[in-house]
C-alpha atoms as an extended CHARMM CRD file, in Angstrom:
* protein
*
       252  EXT
         1         1  MET       CA              0.0000000000        0.0160000000        0.0030000000  PROA      1               0.0000000000
         2         2  LEU       CA              1.8440000000        3.0730000000       -1.2810000000  PROA      2               0.0000000000
         3         3  PRO       CA              0.7580000000        6.6850000000       -1.5740000000  PROA      3               0.0000000000
         4         4  PHE       CA             -0.0320000000        7.7820000000       -5.1360000000  PROA      4               0.0000000000
         5         5  MET       CA              1.6180000000       11.1390000000       -5.8840000000  PROA      5               0.0000000000
         6         6  THR       CA              0.3930000000       13.2360000000       -8.7930000000  PROA      6               0.0000000000
         7         7  ALA       CA              2.4580000000       15.7500000000      -10.6020000000  PROA      7               0.0000000000
         8         8  ASN       CA              2.2490000000       19.3260000000       -9.2560000000  PROA      8               0.0000000000
         9         9  VAL       CA             -0.9870000000       20.1920000000      -11.0770000000  PROA      9               0.0000000000
        10        10  GLU       CA             -3.1210000000       23.0560000000       -9.7400000000  PROA      10              0.0000000000
        11        11  ALA       CA             -6.2700000000       21.8020000000       -7.9470000000  PROA      11              0.0000000000
        12        12  VAL       CA             -5.1710000000       18.1470000000       -8.0180000000  PROA      12              0.0000000000
        13        13  VAL       CA             -4.5650000000       16.3910000000       -4.7330000000  PROA      13              0.0000000000
        14        14  PRO       CA             -2.2270000000       13.4010000000       -4.2140000000  PROA      14              0.0000000000
        15        15  LEU       CA             -4.3210000000       10.4010000000       -3.1960000000  PROA      15              0.0000000000
        16        16  TRP       CA             -3.5660000000        7.4320000000       -1.0360000000  PROA      16              0.0000000000
        17        17  LEU       CA             -4.2270000000        4.2200000000       -2.8860000000  PROA      17              0.0000000000
        18        18  ASP       CA             -4.1120000000        0.4430000000       -2.5930000000  PROA      18              0.0000000000
        19        19  ASP       CA             -3.2540000000       -1.0900000000       -5.9980000000  PROA      19              0.0000000000
        20        20  THR       CA             -3.2490000000       -4.8700000000       -6.1670000000  PROA      20              0.0000000000
        21        21  GLY       CA             -3.7160000000       -7.7480000000       -8.6450000000  PROA      21              0.0000000000
        22        22  SER       CA             -3.6080000000       -7.8100000000      -12.4380000000  PROA      22              0.0000000000
        23        23  GLY       CA             -6.0310000000       -7.8910000000      -15.2880000000  PROA      23              0.0000000000
        24        24  GLU       CA             -8.9140000000       -5.5690000000      -16.2250000000  PROA      24              0.0000000000
        25        25  PRO       CA             -8.7100000000       -2.6380000000      -13.7850000000  PROA      25              0.0000000000
        26        26  LEU       CA            -11.4410000000       -1.7760000000      -11.2860000000  PROA      26              0.0000000000
        27        27  LEU       CA            -11.3380000000        1.6260000000       -9.6300000000  PROA      27              0.0000000000
        28        28  LEU       CA            -13.2190000000        1.5060000000       -6.3040000000  PROA      28              0.0000000000
        29        29  VAL       CA            -14.4480000000        4.8780000000       -4.9740000000  PROA      29              0.0000000000
        30        30  HSD       CA            -15.8690000000        5.0150000000       -1.4640000000  PROA      30              0.0000000000
        31        31  GLY       CA            -18.7260000000        7.1640000000       -0.2550000000  PROA      31              0.0000000000
        32        32  TRP       CA            -19.1990000000       10.3170000000        1.8340000000  PROA      32              0.0000000000
        33        33  GLY       CA            -17.1000000000       10.2440000000        4.9910000000  PROA      33              0.0000000000
        34        34  GLY       CA            -15.5740000000        6.8570000000        4.1950000000  PROA      34              0.0000000000
        35        35  ASP       CA            -12.2540000000        5.5800000000        2.9600000000  PROA      35              0.0000000000
        36        36  ALA       CA            -10.8120000000        2.5290000000        1.1290000000  PROA      36              0.0000000000
        37        37  HSD       CA            -11.6220000000        0.2560000000        4.0690000000  PROA      37              0.0000000000
        38        38  ALA       CA            -15.2600000000        0.3760000000        2.8020000000  PROA      38              0.0000000000
        39        39  TRP       CA            -14.2220000000       -2.2390000000        0.2280000000  PROA      39              0.0000000000
        40        40  ASN       CA            -12.8120000000       -4.7680000000        2.7570000000  PROA      40              0.0000000000
        41        41  GLY       CA            -14.2420000000       -8.2110000000        2.2350000000  PROA      41              0.0000000000
        42        42  LEU       CA            -14.5800000000       -7.9380000000       -1.5470000000  PROA      42              0.0000000000
        43        43  SER       CA            -12.4080000000      -10.1660000000       -3.6610000000  PROA      43              0.0000000000
        44        44  PHE       CA            -12.2220000000       -9.6280000000       -7.4440000000  PROA      44              0.0000000000
        45        45  ALA       CA             -9.9470000000      -12.4910000000       -8.5570000000  PROA      45              0.0000000000
        46        46  GLY       CA             -8.2160000000      -11.9960000000      -11.9050000000  PROA      46              0.0000000000
        47        47  ARG       CA             -8.6150000000       -8.1970000000      -11.8680000000  PROA      47              0.0000000000
        48        48  ARG       CA             -6.4250000000       -5.2560000000      -10.9700000000  PROA      48              0.0000000000
        49        49  VAL       CA             -8.1580000000       -3.5010000000       -8.0510000000  PROA      49              0.0000000000
        50        50  ILE       CA             -7.3630000000        0.1120000000       -7.2690000000  PROA      50              0.0000000000
        51        51  LYS       CA             -8.8640000000        1.4870000000       -4.0500000000  PROA      51              0.0000000000
        52        52  VAL       CA             -8.4470000000        5.1390000000       -3.1430000000  PROA      52              0.0000000000
        53        53  ASP       CA             -8.9710000000        7.4640000000       -0.2260000000  PROA      53              0.0000000000
        54        54  LEU       CA            -10.6150000000       10.5520000000       -1.7280000000  PROA      54              0.0000000000
        55        55  ARG       CA             -9.2050000000       14.0600000000       -0.9060000000  PROA      55              0.0000000000
        56        56  GLY       CA            -10.1000000000       15.0390000000        2.6310000000  PROA      56              0.0000000000
        57        57  HSD       CA            -10.8400000000       11.4410000000        3.5710000000  PROA      57              0.0000000000
        58        58  GLY       CA             -8.8820000000        8.6620000000        5.2550000000  PROA      58              0.0000000000
        59        59  ARG       CA             -5.1560000000        8.9650000000        4.5460000000  PROA      59              0.0000000000
        60        60  SER       CA             -5.3150000000       11.4840000000        1.7500000000  PROA      60              0.0000000000
        61        61  PRO       CA             -4.5080000000       15.1860000000        2.2520000000  PROA      61              0.0000000000
        62        62  VAL       CA             -7.1510000000       17.6070000000        3.5410000000  PROA      62              0.0000000000
        63        63  ARG       CA             -7.5490000000       20.8910000000        1.6990000000  PROA      63              0.0000000000
        64        64  ARG       CA             -9.5840000000       23.9320000000        2.7320000000  PROA      64              0.0000000000
        65        65  THR       CA            -11.8460000000       23.7180000000       -0.3240000000  PROA      65              0.0000000000
        66        66  GLY       CA            -12.4930000000       21.5660000000       -3.3760000000  PROA      66              0.0000000000
        67        67  TYR       CA            -15.0440000000       18.9280000000       -2.4930000000  PROA      67              0.0000000000
        68        68  ARG       CA            -17.4870000000       18.8940000000       -5.3790000000  PROA      68              0.0000000000
        69        69  PRO       CA            -17.9150000000       15.6560000000       -7.4110000000  PROA      69              0.0000000000
        70        70  ALA       CA            -16.0090000000       17.4400000000      -10.2040000000  PROA      70              0.0000000000
        71        71  ASP       CA            -13.0640000000       18.1070000000       -7.8750000000  PROA      71              0.0000000000
        72        72  TYR       CA            -12.9400000000       14.5100000000       -6.7440000000  PROA      72              0.0000000000
        73        73  ALA       CA            -13.1950000000       13.3360000000      -10.3650000000  PROA      73              0.0000000000
        74        74  ARG       CA            -10.3260000000       15.5560000000      -11.3840000000  PROA      74              0.0000000000
        75        75  ASP       CA             -8.0990000000       13.7770000000       -8.8690000000  PROA      75              0.0000000000
        76        76  LEU       CA             -9.1530000000       10.4310000000      -10.3250000000  PROA      76              0.0000000000
        77        77  VAL       CA             -8.4210000000       11.5800000000      -13.8610000000  PROA      77              0.0000000000
        78        78  ALA       CA             -4.8750000000       12.4100000000      -12.7590000000  PROA      78              0.0000000000
        79        79  LEU       CA             -4.5270000000        9.0780000000      -10.9830000000  PROA      79              0.0000000000
        80        80  VAL       CA             -5.7550000000        6.9600000000      -13.9040000000  PROA      80              0.0000000000
        81        81  GLU       CA             -3.5450000000        8.8110000000      -16.3310000000  PROA      81              0.0000000000
        82        82  ARG       CA             -0.5290000000        8.6020000000      -14.0840000000  PROA      82              0.0000000000
        83        83  LEU       CA             -0.9370000000        4.8310000000      -13.6180000000  PROA      83              0.0000000000
        84        84  ALA       CA             -1.7390000000        4.4010000000      -17.3130000000  PROA      84              0.0000000000
        85        85  VAL       CA             -4.4910000000        1.8780000000      -16.4960000000  PROA      85              0.0000000000
        86        86  GLY       CA             -7.4130000000        3.3180000000      -18.4090000000  PROA      86              0.0000000000
        87        87  PRO       CA            -10.0430000000        2.5780000000      -19.3620000000  PROA      87              0.0000000000
        88        88  VAL       CA            -11.2020000000        1.3500000000      -15.9210000000  PROA      88              0.0000000000
        89        89  VAL       CA            -14.4530000000       -0.0030000000      -14.5890000000  PROA      89              0.0000000000
        90        90  ALA       CA            -15.3180000000        2.7790000000      -12.2030000000  PROA      90              0.0000000000
        91        91  VAL       CA            -17.2100000000        1.5290000000       -9.1080000000  PROA      91              0.0000000000
        92        92  GLY       CA            -18.6390000000        4.0660000000       -6.6500000000  PROA      92              0.0000000000
        93        93  HSD       CA            -20.8330000000        3.9070000000       -3.5220000000  PROA      93              0.0000000000
        94        94  SER       CA            -23.1060000000        6.7460000000       -2.5300000000  PROA      94              0.0000000000
        95        95  MET       CA            -21.1960000000        9.9740000000       -3.0910000000  PROA      95              0.0000000000
        96        96  GLY       CA            -18.7340000000        7.8000000000       -4.9680000000  PROA      96              0.0000000000
        97        97  GLY       CA            -21.5640000000        6.9790000000       -7.3530000000  PROA      97              0.0000000000
        98        98  GLN       CA            -21.7840000000       10.6440000000       -8.2720000000  PROA      98              0.0000000000
        99        99  ILE       CA            -18.0580000000       10.8840000000       -8.6450000000  PROA      99              0.0000000000
       100       100  VAL       CA            -17.6290000000        7.9340000000      -10.9730000000  PROA      100             0.0000000000
       101       101  LEU       CA            -20.5480000000        9.2220000000      -13.0350000000  PROA      101             0.0000000000
       102       102  GLU       CA            -18.7800000000       12.5790000000      -13.2750000000  PROA      102             0.0000000000
       103       103  LEU       CA            -15.6090000000       10.8370000000      -14.2800000000  PROA      103             0.0000000000
       104       104  ALA       CA            -17.3930000000        8.8990000000      -17.0540000000  PROA      104             0.0000000000
       105       105  LEU       CA            -19.1880000000       11.9870000000      -18.3310000000  PROA      105             0.0000000000
       106       106  GLU       CA            -16.0490000000       14.1990000000      -18.4300000000  PROA      106             0.0000000000
       107       107  ARG       CA            -13.5260000000       11.5680000000      -19.5410000000  PROA      107             0.0000000000
       108       108  PRO       CA            -15.3140000000        8.6450000000      -21.2120000000  PROA      108             0.0000000000
       109       109  ASP       CA            -11.9980000000        7.5790000000      -22.6950000000  PROA      109             0.0000000000
       110       110  LEU       CA            -10.8170000000        6.6440000000      -19.2090000000  PROA      110             0.0000000000
       111       111  VAL       CA            -13.9110000000        4.6100000000      -18.2790000000  PROA      111             0.0000000000
       112       112  SER       CA            -15.2210000000        1.3590000000      -19.8530000000  PROA      112             0.0000000000
       113       113  ALA       CA            -18.2380000000        0.9320000000      -17.5450000000  PROA      113             0.0000000000
       114       114  VAL       CA            -19.7750000000        2.4250000000      -14.3930000000  PROA      114             0.0000000000
       115       115  VAL       CA            -21.0650000000        0.6130000000      -11.2990000000  PROA      115             0.0000000000
       116       116  ALA       CA            -23.0900000000        2.7940000000       -8.9180000000  PROA      116             0.0000000000
       117       117  ILE       CA            -24.0620000000        1.3550000000       -5.4630000000  PROA      117             0.0000000000
       118       118  ASP       CA            -27.0990000000        3.3050000000       -4.1720000000  PROA      118             0.0000000000
       119       119  PRO       CA            -25.6270000000        6.4400000000       -5.6860000000  PROA      119             0.0000000000
       120       120  ALA       CA            -26.2120000000        9.8730000000       -4.1500000000  PROA      120             0.0000000000
       121       121  TYR       CA            -28.4090000000       11.0920000000       -7.0520000000  PROA      121             0.0000000000
       122       122  GLY       CA            -32.0810000000       10.7610000000       -7.6840000000  PROA      122             0.0000000000
       123       123  ALA       CA            -33.4380000000       12.4480000000       -4.5540000000  PROA      123             0.0000000000
       124       124  ASP       CA            -37.1910000000       12.9080000000       -4.7010000000  PROA      124             0.0000000000
       125       125  GLU       CA            -39.1020000000       16.0160000000       -3.6190000000  PROA      125             0.0000000000
       126       126  ALA       CA            -39.3930000000       14.9340000000       -0.0320000000  PROA      126             0.0000000000
       127       127  GLU       CA            -35.6250000000       14.4750000000        0.3000000000  PROA      127             0.0000000000
       128       128  VAL       CA            -34.8830000000       17.7410000000       -1.5490000000  PROA      128             0.0000000000
       129       129  ALA       CA            -36.9830000000       19.5300000000        1.0380000000  PROA      129             0.0000000000
       130       130  THR       CA            -34.4160000000       18.4050000000        3.7120000000  PROA      130             0.0000000000
       131       131  PHE       CA            -31.2960000000       19.6340000000        1.9000000000  PROA      131             0.0000000000
       132       132  THR       CA            -31.1020000000       23.1150000000        3.5140000000  PROA      132             0.0000000000
       133       133  ASP       CA            -31.5560000000       21.8910000000        7.0660000000  PROA      133             0.0000000000
       134       134  ARG       CA            -29.1420000000       19.0120000000        6.6450000000  PROA      134             0.0000000000
       135       135  LEU       CA            -26.4480000000       21.2560000000        5.2450000000  PROA      135             0.0000000000
       136       136  ALA       CA            -26.9450000000       23.7600000000        8.0520000000  PROA      136             0.0000000000
       137       137  GLY       CA            -26.5550000000       20.9150000000       10.5910000000  PROA      137             0.0000000000
       138       138  LEU       CA            -23.3850000000       19.7900000000        8.9540000000  PROA      138             0.0000000000
       139       139  ARG       CA            -21.9260000000       23.2700000000        8.9880000000  PROA      139             0.0000000000
       140       140  ARG       CA            -22.7730000000       23.6580000000       12.6530000000  PROA      140             0.0000000000
       141       141  HSD       CA            -21.9380000000       20.1780000000       14.0070000000  PROA      141             0.0000000000
       142       142  GLY       CA            -19.7640000000       18.4570000000       11.3910000000  PROA      142             0.0000000000
       143       143  ALA       CA            -19.3400000000       14.7530000000       11.5380000000  PROA      143             0.0000000000
       144       144  ALA       CA            -21.6660000000       14.3900000000       14.5500000000  PROA      144             0.0000000000
       145       145  ALA       CA            -24.5190000000       15.6730000000       12.3850000000  PROA      145             0.0000000000
       146       146  ALA       CA            -23.5840000000       13.3290000000        9.5500000000  PROA      146             0.0000000000
       147       147  VAL       CA            -23.7130000000       10.3540000000       11.8680000000  PROA      147             0.0000000000
       148       148  ARG       CA            -27.1490000000       11.4060000000       13.0940000000  PROA      148             0.0000000000
       149       149  GLN       CA            -28.4230000000       12.0390000000        9.5760000000  PROA      149             0.0000000000
       150       150  LEU       CA            -27.3680000000        8.5910000000        8.3820000000  PROA      150             0.0000000000
       151       151  GLY       CA            -28.2620000000        6.8110000000       11.5950000000  PROA      151             0.0000000000
       152       152  LEU       CA            -24.9240000000        5.0840000000       11.6770000000  PROA      152             0.0000000000
       153       153  PRO       CA            -24.4970000000        2.4670000000       14.4270000000  PROA      153             0.0000000000
       154       154  ALA       CA            -21.2560000000        1.9610000000       16.3620000000  PROA      154             0.0000000000
       155       155  GLY       CA            -18.5900000000        0.4200000000       14.2020000000  PROA      155             0.0000000000
       156       156  ALA       CA            -15.9200000000        1.0730000000       11.5570000000  PROA      156             0.0000000000
       157       157  THR       CA            -18.1620000000        3.0700000000        9.2270000000  PROA      157             0.0000000000
       158       158  ARG       CA            -19.2670000000        5.4150000000       11.9940000000  PROA      158             0.0000000000
       159       159  ASP       CA            -15.6870000000        5.7950000000       13.2640000000  PROA      159             0.0000000000
       160       160  GLN       CA            -14.4200000000        6.8300000000        9.8600000000  PROA      160             0.0000000000
       161       161  MET       CA            -17.2350000000        9.3130000000        9.4130000000  PROA      161             0.0000000000
       162       162  LEU       CA            -16.3310000000       10.8630000000       12.7550000000  PROA      162             0.0000000000
       163       163  ALA       CA            -12.6960000000       11.0750000000       11.6860000000  PROA      163             0.0000000000
       164       164  THR       CA            -13.5900000000       13.1120000000        8.5740000000  PROA      164             0.0000000000
       165       165  PRO       CA            -13.2520000000       16.9500000000        8.9520000000  PROA      165             0.0000000000
       166       166  GLY       CA            -16.5220000000       18.6980000000        9.2450000000  PROA      166             0.0000000000
       167       167  HSD       CA            -15.8430000000       21.2070000000        6.4360000000  PROA      167             0.0000000000
       168       168  VAL       CA            -15.1160000000       18.2960000000        4.0640000000  PROA      168             0.0000000000
       169       169  LEU       CA            -18.4700000000       16.6710000000        4.8540000000  PROA      169             0.0000000000
       170       170  ALA       CA            -20.3470000000       19.9310000000        4.5230000000  PROA      170             0.0000000000
       171       171  GLU       CA            -18.7980000000       21.0730000000        1.2900000000  PROA      171             0.0000000000
       172       172  SER       CA            -19.1630000000       17.5570000000       -0.2000000000  PROA      172             0.0000000000
       173       173  TYR       CA            -22.8360000000       17.5440000000        0.7090000000  PROA      173             0.0000000000
       174       174  ALA       CA            -23.3160000000       20.9600000000       -0.8580000000  PROA      174             0.0000000000
       175       175  GLY       CA            -21.4640000000       19.8010000000       -3.9540000000  PROA      175             0.0000000000
       176       176  MET       CA            -23.7590000000       16.8890000000       -4.3490000000  PROA      176             0.0000000000
       177       177  TYR       CA            -27.0810000000       18.5930000000       -3.5910000000  PROA      177             0.0000000000
       178       178  THR       CA            -27.2110000000       22.3980000000       -3.2940000000  PROA      178             0.0000000000
       179       179  ALA       CA            -24.2670000000       24.0940000000       -5.0430000000  PROA      179             0.0000000000
       180       180  PRO       CA            -24.5300000000       25.2930000000       -8.6460000000  PROA      180             0.0000000000
       181       181  GLY       CA            -24.2200000000       22.3220000000      -10.9540000000  PROA      181             0.0000000000
       182       182  ALA       CA            -25.2280000000       19.8060000000       -8.2820000000  PROA      182             0.0000000000
       183       183  PHE       CA            -27.1680000000       16.8190000000       -9.6210000000  PROA      183             0.0000000000
       184       184  GLY       CA            -28.4080000000       15.0490000000       -6.4950000000  PROA      184             0.0000000000
       185       185  ALA       CA            -32.0640000000       15.8250000000       -7.2410000000  PROA      185             0.0000000000
       186       186  ARG       CA            -34.0210000000       13.8900000000       -9.8350000000  PROA      186             0.0000000000
       187       187  PRO       CA            -34.4730000000       16.5190000000      -12.5660000000  PROA      187             0.0000000000
       188       188  GLU       CA            -30.7020000000       17.4240000000      -12.6180000000  PROA      188             0.0000000000
       189       189  ALA       CA            -29.6610000000       13.7900000000      -12.3260000000  PROA      189             0.0000000000
       190       190  ALA       CA            -31.8730000000       12.7690000000      -15.2680000000  PROA      190             0.0000000000
       191       191  THR       CA            -30.3240000000       15.4490000000      -17.3890000000  PROA      191             0.0000000000
       192       192  ARG       CA            -26.7680000000       14.4410000000      -16.5420000000  PROA      192             0.0000000000
       193       193  LEU       CA            -27.4450000000       10.7120000000      -17.0230000000  PROA      193             0.0000000000
       194       194  ALA       CA            -28.9380000000       11.3760000000      -20.4760000000  PROA      194             0.0000000000
       195       195  ASN       CA            -25.3840000000       12.2960000000      -21.5450000000  PROA      195             0.0000000000
       196       196  LEU       CA            -23.7360000000        9.1070000000      -20.2640000000  PROA      196             0.0000000000
       197       197  THR       CA            -22.1300000000        7.0190000000      -23.0010000000  PROA      197             0.0000000000
       198       198  ARG       CA            -20.8020000000        4.1220000000      -20.9110000000  PROA      198             0.0000000000
       199       199  PRO       CA            -22.9760000000        1.2710000000      -19.6440000000  PROA      199             0.0000000000
       200       200  LEU       CA            -24.2170000000        1.6540000000      -16.0770000000  PROA      200             0.0000000000
       201       201  LEU       CA            -24.9180000000       -1.0220000000      -13.4660000000  PROA      201             0.0000000000
       202       202  CYS       CA            -26.9550000000        0.6110000000      -10.6850000000  PROA      202             0.0000000000
       203       203  LEU       CA            -27.8000000000       -1.1940000000       -7.4470000000  PROA      203             0.0000000000
       204       204  ARG       CA            -30.6100000000        0.0700000000       -5.2550000000  PROA      204             0.0000000000
       205       205  PRO       CA            -32.1300000000       -1.0520000000       -1.9350000000  PROA      205             0.0000000000
       206       206  THR       CA            -35.6250000000        0.4320000000       -2.4300000000  PROA      206             0.0000000000
       207       207  PRO       CA            -38.2230000000       -0.1590000000       -5.1290000000  PROA      207             0.0000000000
       208       208  SER       CA            -39.0830000000        3.5600000000       -5.5760000000  PROA      208             0.0000000000
       209       209  MET       CA            -35.4680000000        4.4250000000       -6.3940000000  PROA      209             0.0000000000
       210       210  ALA       CA            -35.0690000000        1.4690000000       -8.6940000000  PROA      210             0.0000000000
       211       211  GLU       CA            -38.2600000000        2.3990000000      -10.5510000000  PROA      211             0.0000000000
       212       212  TRP       CA            -36.9370000000        5.9520000000      -11.1010000000  PROA      212             0.0000000000
       213       213  ASP       CA            -33.6170000000        4.5940000000      -12.3930000000  PROA      213             0.0000000000
       214       214  ILE       CA            -35.4150000000        2.3110000000      -14.7880000000  PROA      214             0.0000000000
       215       215  SER       CA            -37.3570000000        5.2610000000      -16.1910000000  PROA      215             0.0000000000
       216       216  LEU       CA            -34.1380000000        6.9750000000      -17.3560000000  PROA      216             0.0000000000
       217       217  SER       CA            -32.5410000000        6.9980000000      -20.7700000000  PROA      217             0.0000000000
       218       218  LEU       CA            -29.3490000000        4.9750000000      -20.2180000000  PROA      218             0.0000000000
       219       219  PRO       CA            -26.7340000000        3.5360000000      -22.5610000000  PROA      219             0.0000000000
       220       220  TYR       CA            -27.0980000000        0.1030000000      -24.1040000000  PROA      220             0.0000000000
       221       221  GLY       CA            -26.0300000000       -2.6270000000      -21.7120000000  PROA      221             0.0000000000
       222       222  SER       CA            -27.0450000000       -0.7180000000      -18.6220000000  PROA      222             0.0000000000
       223       223  ARG       CA            -28.8710000000       -2.5730000000      -15.8170000000  PROA      223             0.0000000000
       224       224  ILE       CA            -30.7960000000       -1.5920000000      -12.7290000000  PROA      224             0.0000000000
       225       225  VAL       CA            -30.8320000000       -4.0920000000       -9.8840000000  PROA      225             0.0000000000
       226       226  LEU       CA            -32.9990000000       -4.0200000000       -6.7670000000  PROA      226             0.0000000000
       227       227  TRP       CA            -31.9050000000       -5.6750000000       -3.5170000000  PROA      227             0.0000000000
       228       228  ASN       CA            -35.0580000000       -4.9820000000       -1.5490000000  PROA      228             0.0000000000
       229       229  GLY       CA            -34.5820000000       -4.9940000000        2.1670000000  PROA      229             0.0000000000
       230       230  CYS       CA            -30.8880000000       -4.0280000000        2.1650000000  PROA      230             0.0000000000
       231       231  GLY       CA            -29.5260000000       -0.8520000000        3.6730000000  PROA      231             0.0000000000
       232       232  HSD       CA            -27.4080000000        1.8220000000        2.0610000000  PROA      232             0.0000000000
       233       233  PHE       CA            -24.1410000000       -0.2060000000        2.2540000000  PROA      233             0.0000000000
       234       234  LEU       CA            -25.2740000000       -3.0410000000       -0.0510000000  PROA      234             0.0000000000
       235       235  HSD       CA            -21.7880000000       -4.1920000000       -0.9940000000  PROA      235             0.0000000000
       236       236  GLN       CA            -20.8910000000       -4.6360000000        2.6340000000  PROA      236             0.0000000000
       237       237  GLU       CA            -24.1450000000       -6.4850000000        3.4630000000  PROA      237             0.0000000000
       238       238  ARG       CA            -23.7730000000       -9.0150000000        0.6490000000  PROA      238             0.0000000000
       239       239  PRO       CA            -20.0890000000       -8.9170000000       -0.4830000000  PROA      239             0.0000000000
       240       240  GLN       CA            -20.0030000000      -12.1940000000       -2.3180000000  PROA      240             0.0000000000
       241       241  GLN       CA            -23.3020000000      -11.5800000000       -4.1000000000  PROA      241             0.0000000000
       242       242  PHE       CA            -22.0710000000       -8.0840000000       -5.0390000000  PROA      242             0.0000000000
       243       243  VAL       CA            -18.8690000000       -9.4390000000       -6.5600000000  PROA      243             0.0000000000
       244       244  ALA       CA            -20.8480000000      -12.0860000000       -8.5070000000  PROA      244             0.0000000000
       245       245  LEU       CA            -23.2390000000       -9.4480000000       -9.7680000000  PROA      245             0.0000000000
       246       246  VAL       CA            -20.4740000000       -7.1880000000      -11.0480000000  PROA      246             0.0000000000
       247       247  GLU       CA            -18.5610000000      -10.0850000000      -12.6840000000  PROA      247             0.0000000000
       248       248  SER       CA            -21.6830000000      -11.4120000000      -14.3410000000  PROA      248             0.0000000000
       249       249  TRP       CA            -22.5670000000       -8.0170000000      -15.7280000000  PROA      249             0.0000000000
       250       250  LEU       CA            -19.0960000000       -7.2520000000      -16.9770000000  PROA      250             0.0000000000
       251       251  THR       CA            -18.9330000000      -10.5720000000      -18.8710000000  PROA      251             0.0000000000
       252       252  GLN       CA            -22.4770000000      -10.5930000000      -20.3000000000  PROA      252             0.0000000000
């Protein structure tokens, strides 16, 4: 496990990474307030697996600003180009789902396919109505507010959230949902997804979200999968089933 150092490019942050295996590359991008440990327990035999800690998270550097999905995606562009591994299968959970979508939209030459695990886009009107209050809570109380909002129980995921700087969480939330160009809400997400040119595998835990995803105009080969009854961290709840789903979809 060695730190990845980018060239001295303005607005690009050096990321910590874990790069193992060989074969078709998978780039695993964790969610809001997480780090690369989110992928523990997943085994993709016969593939090169690249796990990162996003800027401001885990073992990667913390900056004062720069936590929109586009900022995170810019770091990943530099990483993929520096490692010369593209195109990659870009896998993202939650906020990571927005980030890998942004990566595929801006640099489709670096992405062969996108896997989004309960991605942080597609919020309905009821959730949109909570955006302002949630952001205010994050700005006042930082990680403690994030833990309350997600209802995280004691454990590694909660501990990592609490270790993430409050300004990182707040600006990331704004970047996903309230800042100019955010596409967390359904109308904006539908517009962005209409421009996607790489196939998308989207995994959801609730029927209403899966039904909305199915209504979208998506590239040929895309697939929406519902694991009804699961929570937000589907890949952690059913790691072997998740790996089998991804492998089956990529080889179809």
